[in-house]
C-alpha positions in Angstrom: 22.6 -22.8 -13.3 20.1 -20.6 -11.3 17.4 -22.1 -9.1 13.9 -20.7 -9.8 10.6 -20.5 -7.7 8.2 -22.9 -9.0 4.4 -22.9 -8.4 1.1 -24.5 -9.3 2.3 -27.8 -10.7 0.0 -30.2 -12.6 1.0 -33.7 -14.2 0.0 -36.1 -17.1 1.8 -39.3 -17.0 5.5 -38.6 -17.0 5.1 -34.8 -17.6 4.8 -31.9 -15.1 3.8 -28.5 -16.0 4.2 -25.6 -13.5 4.6 -21.7 -13.1 7.7 -19.8 -13.1 8.3 -16.0 -13.9 4.6 -15.9 -14.8 4.8 -18.5 -17.6 4.2 -22.0 -18.1 7.1 -24.5 -18.1 7.2 -28.3 -18.6 9.8 -30.7 -17.0 9.9 -34.7 -17.0 8.3 -36.0 -13.8 11.5 -37.7 -13.1 13.3 -34.4 -13.2 15.5 -32.6 -16.0 15.6 -29.6 -18.2 12.7 -27.3 -17.9 11.1 -25.8 -21.2 9.3 -22.6 -21.3 5.9 -23.1 -23.1 4.5 -19.4 -23.0 5.9 -16.0 -23.2 3.1 -13.8 -22.3 3.1 -10.3 -20.8 0.4 -10.9 -18.3 0.0 -13.2 -15.2 -0.4 -16.8 -15.6 -1.5 -19.3 -13.0 -3.2 -22.7 -12.3 -2.2 -24.9 -15.5 -4.1 -28.1 -15.9 -3.7 -30.7 -18.3 -6.6 -31.9 -20.4 -7.5 -35.7 -20.0 -5.8 -36.6 -23.3 -2.4 -34.7 -22.1 -2.6 -32.7 -25.5 -3.7 -29.3 -24.0 -3.2 -27.3 -20.8 -5.9 -24.8 -19.5 -4.7 -21.8 -17.3 -5.9 -18.6 -15.8 -4.4 -15.6 -17.6 -4.5 -11.9 -17.2 -3.1 -11.0 -20.5 -6.2 -8.6 -21.3 -7.2 -7.6 -18.0 -8.8 -10.0 -15.6 -8.0 -13.3 -15.0 -9.7 -15.5 -18.0 -9.6 -19.1 -19.3 -7.3 -19.9 -21.8 -5.8 -23.1 -23.4 -2.5 -23.7 -25.1 -1.1 -26.9 -26.7 0.9 -28.9 -24.2 3.7 -28.9 -26.7 3.8 -25.2 -27.0 1.8 -23.1 -29.8 -1.0 -20.5 -29.9 -2.7 -19.3 -26.8 -6.5 -19.4 -27.3 -9.1 -17.4 -24.9 -12.2 -19.3 -24.0 -14.1 -16.9 -21.6 -14.9 -13.2 -21.7 -16.5 -12.6 -18.2 -14.6 -9.5 -17.2 -14.0 -11.0 -13.8 -11.5 -13.4 -12.4 -11.8 -16.8 -13.5 -9.6 -19.7 -11.9 -9.2 -22.8 -13.6 -9.6 -25.9 -11.6 -9.2 -28.6 -14.2 -10.9 -30.6 -16.7 -14.1 -32.7 -16.9 -13.7 -36.3 -18.0 -15.4 -35.3 -21.2 -13.1 -32.6 -22.3 -14.6 -29.3 -20.9 -12.6 -26.7 -18.9 -13.7 -26.7 -15.4 -13.2 -23.1 -13.5 -14.8 -21.0 -10.7 -15.8 -17.3 -11.0 -17.9 -15.0 -8.8 -19.1 -13.2 -12.1 -22.4 -14.6 -12.2 -23.2 -14.1 -8.4 -24.7 -10.7 -7.1 -23.0 -11.7 -3.6 -19.5 -12.1 -5.2 -19.6 -15.9 -4.2 -17.7 -18.2 -6.5 -19.5 -20.9 -8.2 -18.5 -23.6 -10.5 -18.7 -23.4 -14.5 -17.7 -25.6 -17.3 -16.7 -24.3 -20.9 -16.4 -26.3 -24.0 -12.9 -25.3 -25.6 -14.6 -25.6 -29.1 -18.0 -24.0 -29.0 -17.0 -21.6 -26.2 -20.3 -22.3 -24.5 -20.3 -22.4 -20.8 -22.6 -24.1 -18.4 -23.2 -23.6 -14.7 -22.5 -26.6 -12.6 -25.2 -25.7 -10.0 -23.5 -27.1 -7.3 -23.8 -23.9 -5.1 -20.8 -22.0 -3.7 -17.7 -23.9 -4.1 -14.0 -23.7 -4.7 -13.5 -26.8 -6.9 -14.7 -30.6 -7.6 -13.2 -33.8 -8.4 -14.6 -37.0 -9.4 -12.9 -40.4 -8.8 -12.8 -43.0 -11.8 -15.9 -44.8 -10.1 -17.8 -41.4 -9.9 -17.5 -40.4 -6.5 -17.4 -36.5 -6.2 -15.3 -34.4 -3.7 -16.5 -30.9 -3.6 -14.4 -28.3 -2.0 -15.8 -25.1 -0.2 -14.1 -21.8 1.1 -10.6 -22.5 0.8 -10.3 -20.3 -1.9 -10.3 -17.3 0.6 -7.2 -17.2 0.6 -4.5 -19.9 0.0 -4.2 -21.9 3.3 -0.5 -21.1 3.3 -1.5 -17.4 3.4 -3.7 -18.0 6.3 -1.8 -20.4 8.5 -3.8 -22.5 11.2 -6.8 -20.5 10.5 -10.0 -22.2 12.2 -12.7 -19.5 11.6 -16.0 -19.9 10.0 -14.7 -19.8 6.4 -12.1 -22.5 6.6 -12.0 -24.8 3.7 -14.3 -28.0 3.9 -14.5 -31.2 1.9 -18.0 -32.6 1.0 -18.7 -36.0 -0.7 -21.3 -37.4 -3.1 -21.6 -41.0 -4.7 -21.9 -38.9 -7.9 -21.3 -35.6 -9.0 -25.0 -34.3 -8.7 -25.8 -36.4 -6.0 -26.5 -35.6 -2.3 -23.4 -34.1 -0.6 -22.4 -34.8 3.0 -19.3 -33.0 4.9 -16.7 -35.4 6.0 -13.3 -34.7 8.1 -15.2 -32.4 10.5 -13.2 -33.5 13.5 -9.9 -32.5 11.9 -10.8 -28.7 12.9 -8.5 -27.4 9.8 -8.3 -25.5 6.7 -8.8 -28.2 4.3 -7.8 -27.8 0.7 -7.1 -29.3 -2.9 -9.0 -32.8 -2.6 -7.6 -35.2 -5.5 -8.6 -38.9 -6.1 -6.6 -41.8 -6.9 -8.7 -44.7 -7.3 -11.1 -44.7 -4.1 -8.6 -42.9 -1.8 -9.1 -39.2 -1.3 -6.1 -37.2 -1.0 -6.0 -33.5 0.5 -3.9 -30.7 2.1 -4.3 -29.8 6.0 -2.7 -28.2 8.9 -4.6 -29.7 11.7 -1.3 -31.0 13.1 0.3 -27.4 12.9 1.8 -27.5 9.5 0.4 -27.8 6.0 0.9 -31.4 5.0 -0.5 -34.2 2.5 -2.9 -36.4 3.9 -5.2 -39.2 2.7 -8.5 -41.0 3.7 -11.0 -43.4 2.5 -14.1 -42.4 0.8 -16.2 -42.3 4.1 -13.6 -39.9 5.7 -12.0 -42.5 7.9 -8.4 -43.5 8.1 -6.7 -40.3 7.8 -2.9 -40.7 7.4 -0.2 -38.1 7.1 2.0 -38.7 4.1 4.7 -36.0 4.2 6.4 -34.1 6.9 7.3 -30.6 5.8 7.9 -28.6 8.8 9.2 -25.4 7.4 6.8 -24.6 4.4 3.4 -25.5 3.5 2.4 -28.1 1.1 0.3 -26.0 -1.6 -2.0 -26.5 -4.7 -2.3 -30.4 -4.8 -2.9 -31.7 -8.3 -2.9 -35.2 -9.9 -4.0 -37.2 -12.9 -5.5 -40.4 -11.3 -1.9 -42.0 -10.9 0.1 -39.6 -8.9 0.3 -36.2 -7.4 2.1 -33.1 -7.4 2.4 -30.0 -5.3 4.5 -27.2 -4.5 6.5 -26.4 -1.0 9.0 -23.7 -0.4 9.5 -22.8 -4.1 10.1 -26.4 -5.1 8.0 -29.1 -6.9 7.4 -32.4 -5.3 6.0 -35.6 -7.1 4.0 -38.0 -4.7 3.9 -41.7 -5.6 1.1 -43.4 -4.1 2.6 -47.0 -5.0 5.8 -46.3 -3.1 3.9 -44.0 -0.4 6.6 -41.3 -0.6 7.4 -37.7 -1.8 10.0 -36.6 -3.8 11.5 -33.4 -5.0 11.5 -32.9 -8.6 15.1 -31.8 -9.5 14.6 -29.2 -12.4 17.4 -28.0 -14.4 16.1 -24.4 -15.0 17.6 -21.8 -17.4 16.2 -18.5 -17.7 17.5 -14.7 -18.6 14.9 -13.5 -16.0 13.9 -10.7 -17.8 11.6 -9.3 -15.1 14.6 -9.2 -12.7 16.9 -7.2 -15.1 17.8 -3.8 -13.9 16.4 -1.0 -15.9 15.7 2.9 -15.6 12.4 4.5 -15.2 10.9 8.0 -15.3 10.2 9.1 -11.9 7.3 11.3 -12.5 4.7 8.4 -12.1 6.5 7.0 -9.1 6.5 10.0 -6.9 6.3 9.2 -3.3 6.9 12.7 -1.8 8.6 16.1 -2.7 9.7 19.1 -0.9 10.8 22.6 -2.2 13.5 24.4 -0.5 12.6 27.4 1.5 14.1 29.9 -1.0 12.3 28.2 -3.8 15.4 27.3 -5.8 15.8 23.7 -5.6 13.5 20.7 -4.9 13.8 17.1 -3.6 11.9 14.3 -5.0 11.5 10.7 -3.7 10.6 7.8 -6.1 10.7 4.1 -5.6 12.6 4.2 -2.5 15.3 6.8 -3.8 15.8 10.7 -2.9 17.0 13.2 -5.6 17.9 16.8 -5.0 18.4 19.1 -8.1 17.9 22.8 -8.9 14.5 23.5 -10.3 15.5 24.1 -13.9 19.1 23.6 -14.6 21.9 21.3 -13.6 22.1 17.7 -12.8 20.0 15.7 -10.3 21.9 14.2 -7.4 20.8 11.1 -5.5 21.0 11.2 -1.9 22.0 7.8 -0.5 23.0 5.1 -2.7 22.9 2.1 -0.9 21.2 -1.0 -2.2 18.3 -2.6 -0.3 17.8 0.5 1.6 14.7 2.8 1.2 15.1 6.4 1.3 11.9 8.7 1.7 10.3 11.9 3.3 13.0 14.3 2.3 12.8 17.7 3.9 14.9 20.9 3.4 16.3 22.6 6.4 16.0 26.4 6.5 19.3 26.9 4.7 18.1 25.4 1.6 21.2 23.5 1.2 20.7 20.8 3.8 18.3 17.7 3.5 16.9 15.5 6.1 16.1 12.0 4.7 14.5 8.8 6.6 16.0 5.5 5.6 15.5 2.1 6.8 19.0 0.9 7.0 19.9 -1.6 9.6 16.3 -2.4 10.1 15.3 0.9 11.7 14.0 4.1 10.4 16.7 6.7 11.0 17.2 10.3 9.8 20.2 11.1 7.7 21.4 14.3 6.9 22.8 15.3 3.3 23.9 18.1 1.2 23.1 17.9 -2.6 25.8 16.2 -4.5 27.0 14.1 -1.7 26.0 10.4 -1.6 27.1 9.7 1.8 25.1 11.4 5.0 27.0 14.0 6.9 24.9 12.9 10.1 22.9 10.0 11.2 20.2 10.6 13.9 19.1 7.2 15.5 16.5 6.6 18.2 13.4 4.5 19.0 11.5 6.5 16.1 9.2 3.4 15.2 8.0 4.0 11.7 8.3 7.4 10.6 5.3 8.9 8.8 6.0 12.6 8.6 8.8 14.9 9.2 9.0 18.8 9.6 12.0 21.0 10.2 12.3 23.6 12.8 12.5 27.0 11.3 15.9 27.6 13.2 17.2 24.4 11.6 18.2 23.0 14.9 15.5 20.3 15.4 13.2 18.0 13.4 9.6 16.8 14.5 8.5 13.6 13.4 5.2 11.6 13.6 5.4 7.8 13.8 3.2 4.7 13.5 2.5 4.9 17.3 1.0 8.3 16.6 3.6 10.0 18.5 5.3 13.3 18.0 8.9 13.1 18.6 11.3 16.2 18.7 14.9 15.4 17.6 17.8 17.8 18.3 20.3 17.9 15.5 23.3 18.8 17.5 23.5 16.0 20.0 21.1 13.4 18.4 18.9 13.5 21.6 15.0 13.2 21.2 11.9 13.7 23.4 8.3 12.6 23.1 5.8 15.7 22.7 2.6 14.0 22.7 0.8 10.6 21.8 -2.7 10.4 20.6 -4.4 7.0 21.8 -7.6 7.7 19.6 -6.5 9.0 16.5 -4.1 9.2 13.7 -1.6 12.2 14.2 -0.7 12.2 10.5 -4.5 13.1 9.5 -4.8 15.7 12.4 -1.7 17.6 11.7 1.1 19.6 13.5 3.5 22.5 13.1 6.4 24.5 14.3 6.1 28.3 15.5 8.3 30.6 13.6 10.5 30.8 16.5 10.9 27.4 16.8 9.8 27.2 20.5 6.5 25.8 20.2 4.9 22.7 18.4 1.1 22.9 17.8 -1.0 19.9 17.2 -4.4 18.3 17.7 -5.0 15.8 20.5 -7.8 13.3 21.2 -8.6 13.5 25.1 -11.0 10.6 24.6 -12.9 8.8 21.6 -15.3 11.7 21.2 -13.5 14.8 22.1 -10.6 16.6 20.6 -8.4 19.6 21.6 -5.8 21.8 19.9 -2.7 21.7 22.1 0.7 23.4 22.3 3.9 22.2 23.6 6.9 24.3 24.7 10.4 23.0 23.7 11.9 24.8 26.7 9.6 23.9 29.3 8.6 20.4 28.0 5.0 20.9 28.8 1.8 21.2 26.9 -1.2 23.4 27.3 -4.9 23.2 25.8 -5.7 26.2 23.4 -9.2 25.4 22.7 -12.2 23.6 24.4 -13.1 20.1 23.7 -14.8 19.7 20.5 -15.7 17.0 18.0 -12.8 17.4 15.8 -9.9 19.9 15.0 -7.5 19.5 12.4 -4.7 21.2 10.5 -3.2 23.7 13.3 -0.7 26.2 11.6 0.9 29.4 13.1 0.6 32.7 10.8 4.1 33.8 9.3 4.6 36.3 12.3 3.4 33.9 15.0 0.8 36.1 16.3 -2.2 33.9 15.2 -3.0 30.3 15.2 -5.2 29.0 12.2 -7.0 25.7 12.3 -9.8 23.6 11.0 -13.0 23.0 13.3 -15.2 20.4 12.4 -18.4 21.6 14.4 -20.5 23.3 11.8 -23.3 20.7 11.6 -25.5 22.0 8.7 -27.8 18.9 7.7 -28.5 17.9 4.2 -31.6 15.8 3.5 -31.4 12.7 1.4 -33.9 12.7 -1.8 -34.8 9.0 -1.1 -34.5 8.4 2.6 -36.0 10.2 5.6 -32.4 11.0 6.7 -29.7 13.6 6.9 -26.1 13.7 6.4 -23.3 16.1 7.1 -21.0 16.2 4.2 -19.8 19.5 5.1 -18.7 20.3 8.6 -15.3 22.2 8.7 -14.7 25.8 9.0 -11.4 27.7 9.3 -10.7 29.5 12.6 -8.3 31.9 13.8 -6.9 32.3 17.5 -5.0 35.6 18.6 -2.2 34.1 20.8 -1.9 37.5 23.1 -4.7 39.2 24.9 -3.4 42.4 23.3 -3.3 41.1 19.9 -6.5 42.3 17.9 -8.6 40.1 16.0 -7.3 40.0 12.3 -10.7 40.7 11.1 -10.4 44.1 12.9 -8.9 46.9 10.7 -5.8 48.1 12.7 -4.1 51.4 12.7 -1.1 50.1 14.8 2.3 49.7 13.2 3.2 46.0 12.1 6.2 45.2 14.0 6.7 41.7 12.6 5.7 41.7 9.0 8.5 41.6 6.6 11.0 40.6 9.3 13.5 37.9 8.3 13.6 36.8 11.9 10.3 37.0 13.9 10.0 37.9 17.4 9.6 35.2 20.1 6.0 33.6 20.1 4.4 34.6 23.3 1.2 32.8 24.3 -1.4 34.1 27.0 -3.2 31.0 28.1 -5.7 32.9 30.3 -9.1 32.6 28.6 -7.5 31.8 25.3 -10.4 29.3 24.4 -12.7 32.2 24.4 -10.6 34.0 21.7 -11.3 31.7 18.9 -13.0 33.2 15.9 -14.4 31.4 12.9 -13.6 32.8 9.4 -16.9 34.4 7.7 -17.0 31.5 5.2 -19.5 29.0 4.3 -18.8 25.5 5.6 -16.8 23.2 3.1 -14.9 20.1 3.1 -11.6 22.1 3.9 -8.4 20.2 3.6 -5.9 22.7 5.1 -4.9 26.1 6.0 -1.8 27.7 4.2 -0.7 30.9 5.9 0.5 33.6 3.4 2.1 37.1 4.0 0.5 40.7 3.3 -2.6 39.5 5.8 -3.5 36.7 3.4 -4.4 33.1 4.1 -5.0 30.3 1.8 -7.8 27.6 2.2 -7.7 24.1 0.3 -11.1 22.4 0.1 -12.9 20.0 -2.0 -16.5 19.3 -3.1 -18.3 16.0 -1.6 -18.2 13.3 -4.3 -20.1 10.0 -4.3 -18.1 6.7 -3.6 -18.7 5.5 -7.3 -16.7 8.7 -8.5 -13.8 7.9 -6.6 -11.4 5.2 -7.8 -10.1 2.8 -5.2 -6.7 2.5 -7.2 -6.5 5.7 -9.4 -3.9 5.6 -12.1 -2.9 9.2 -11.1 -3.7 11.6 -8.2 -6.9 13.6 -8.4 -7.0 17.1 -9.3 -9.9 18.4 -7.8 -8.8 20.5 -5.0 -10.0 24.2 -4.9 -7.7 27.0 -3.4 -9.4 30.0 -2.1 -7.6 33.1 -0.7 -9.0 35.3 2.1 -7.7 38.8 2.4 -7.9 40.3 5.8 -7.6 43.7 4.5 -10.5 43.3 2.3 -12.3 40.8 4.5 -13.2 38.9 1.6 -12.7 35.2 0.2 -12.0 34.9 -3.4 -10.8 32.0 -5.8 -7.6 31.5 -6.6 -7.0 28.1 -8.1 -8.9 25.3 -9.1 -8.4 21.9 -10.3 -5.1 21.3 -8.3 -3.7 18.3 -6.3 -1.6 20.1 -3.8 -1.0 23.7 -3.1 1.8 25.0 -0.6 4.0 27.9 0.1 8.0 27.8 0.5 9.0 28.4 4.1 10.8 31.3 2.8 7.4 32.9 1.8 8.4 34.0 -1.4 7.3 31.1 -3.7 4.2 28.9 -4.3 4.1 25.1 -5.0 1.2 23.9 -7.2 0.9 20.2 -8.0 -1.5 19.1 -10.8 -1.7 15.3 -11.0 2.1 14.2 -11.4 3.0 17.8 -12.5 4.7 20.2 -10.3 5.3 24.2 -10.8 7.2 26.5 -8.7 6.2 30.3 -9.0 6.8 33.5 -7.0 4.2 34.6 -4.7 1.8 37.1 -6.4 2.1 35.2 -9.9 -1.2 33.5 -10.4 -0.5 30.3 -12.5 -1.6 30.4 -15.9 -3.6 27.4 -16.9 -2.9 27.6 -20.4 0.8 27.0 -20.1 1.4 23.3 -20.7 3.5 21.1 -18.4 5.8 20.4 -21.2 6.9 24.2 -21.1 9.3 23.4 -18.4 11.3 26.9 -17.4 11.4 29.3 -14.9 8.8 31.5 -16.7 6.1 28.9 -16.4 7.4 27.3 -13.4 6.7 23.9 -14.5 9.6 21.4 -13.5 10.9 18.7 -15.6 10.8 15.6 -13.7 11.7 13.6 -16.7 15.4 14.7 -15.6 15.2 12.3 -12.9 16.1 8.7 -14.2 15.5 6.1 -11.4 17.6 3.0 -11.6 15.4 0.2 -10.7 17.1 -3.3 -9.7 14.1 -5.5 -8.8 16.1 -8.1 -6.7 17.3 -5.1 -4.5 13.9 -4.0 -4.2 12.5 -7.1 -3.1 15.2 -7.7 -0.5 14.2 -4.2 1.1 10.3 -4.8 0.8 10.7 -8.2 2.5 12.5 -6.5 5.3 10.0 -3.6 5.7 7.0 -5.9 5.3 8.6 -8.0 8.3 9.1 -4.8 10.3 5.6 -3.5 9.4 4.1 -6.6 11.0 6.4 -6.3 13.9 5.5 -2.7 14.5 1.9 -3.2 14.3 1.2 -6.5 16.1 -1.3 -6.5 18.9 1.2 -7.9 21.5 4.9 -7.2 21.8 5.9 -10.8 22.1 4.5 -11.4 18.6 2.2 -14.2 20.4 5.4 -15.8 21.0 6.4 -16.4 17.4 10.0 -16.5 16.7 9.8 -13.5 14.3 13.8 -13.2 13.8 13.6 -16.9 12.9 10.6 -16.2 10.4 12.8 -13.8 8.8 15.7 -16.1 8.3 13.4 -18.9 7.0 12.1 -16.9 4.1 14.9 -14.6 3.1 16.7 -17.3 1.0 13.6 -17.5 -1.1 14.0 -14.0 -2.5 16.9 -15.1 -4.6 15.2 -17.7 -6.1 12.1 -15.4 -7.3 12.1 -14.0 -10.9 8.8 -11.8 -10.8 6.8 -9.5 -8.6 4.1 -12.3 -8.5 6.4 -14.7 -6.9 7.6 -12.2 -4.3 4.0 -11.6 -3.4 3.6 -15.3 -3.1 
């Protein structure tokens, strides 16, 4: 017999209903075998028995937002009662048989208020009790109004004492004059319930969420339970006894005995949401990389990395250990070696693979933090990474040593960009020197020293060397061309960036000047050493003769060409917060130095890049990816379903990802624990035993049967 994870109990006489695996189950109050009452596709929460015990009201998400539903308590057809198009949370029933719920659908400020709906007529009525979380009345009519504690569950906000902590207000009757009680507890109060004239509630004013009681005037506060590992949560009652859940178990409190007892549940389930399955990797992309020679690619999806040839052959998984996340795969220059980031042993490390091998050939360890980006040096001997601490770290593949190149204390390195020089001797990056000023800086691998390449400015991004190492390209956000508002006497600056070029040597002519000198570098497989003349270098910066735009990045090409990626400004209402697929609104233009002219190249793409080998271009449009030779302008009429070397489209359906939810949840839990540890504002975690916290909650993962239980 398995042990499930049980939540949101409700009781009527000798029956308890609860939520497990996003469905309603029922069990005798004395314990025994649980019976599943629902089998819906959406999430279900907060079941409540009707006063007669014949029905259960609950919040269901079968058709989108959480709405109010009912079902016979013996099982049967589900009936929808509300159509608000906004989340509704069931609180209980009124004594005359209406379902009581809260929603923010009717409030312009998104403040939840209490409403009631008649299950027969579906007519709803505002309770007119103001902002509230719930309300319960005793058998003699005394009303207890709960406020604030819906934001969020106190167990998710442990020991919160701020201005939106839960409060309880009492009135002699439902629509009487309310007054706040228990003000001296200084706690996040929740879930008031009446039994006779005694008020029961949940509080953590003594450090842990437990069940308490008091009289109708707020006096005589008494602790009734002694939970010291998990919070008591979501208290519910039926005028005779109480139920709540704690640590995935259901507890029944008998006020006559004055004791709380765990309900022993015989739980039998196939756990369909926990069964392993195969999915198409196309819509679960995390990252991808095309080999420098354009012949193969790596693709990361759902914590797994696959390597395969573009149009033929099998896909090979790199790393096959359970409970480990593999990501950020990057090809080395030989196009046959792959660097992959994994989080095995509770640390980010870099593993080196060759396609077809499931075990790494080499493992690079260090104090890398959480790796956010990774780039291979052109000589294949080093890797540069950016982490959550906004550090750039260089890792040497031969001896696994590492060195910190730079640390930005004012901005995100991943948004600013960094790149290797073609000879692997330099790293260029953007660095904030204070909150308001930034510079382009360059770091010498041999001298372990940095120099500034530009004067201080508002913002620089996307620095990158040209293919021969003679010029540096970057974006400068200093073209302040104001746009006036049609409604307000005010201006904004939606387009501030322009691409710039910097000759690295004094003797190097501006690329905008037509040169009769022979090109000593273009076309060579191994470029000459990159030489930088630092004297007066900040005065050699030139902007491209193009209009300011929302430029995203610069992509250097061959044959005296460079590509710009840009987007048009869009209103906030046009941007989905959680889009179902990547946007395809990036515009690619090509600037030809020979013609000294910018021309449109591609429109409506998600991402554009050139392979390090310089012979192939990679175009991503939403979820689809195509690889073409340089000079072949993509044909928009060719469907992504035509996957072959002629069209360039990659068949991502070849990748079948094995999903084992239980293994994923273990990895996700460990990663969440690491993220909080890495991003906490003090190193000692405010003296919280963080290892102990990990050990406390980890056993619960084996009990959960669906994704919502993991989030709980």
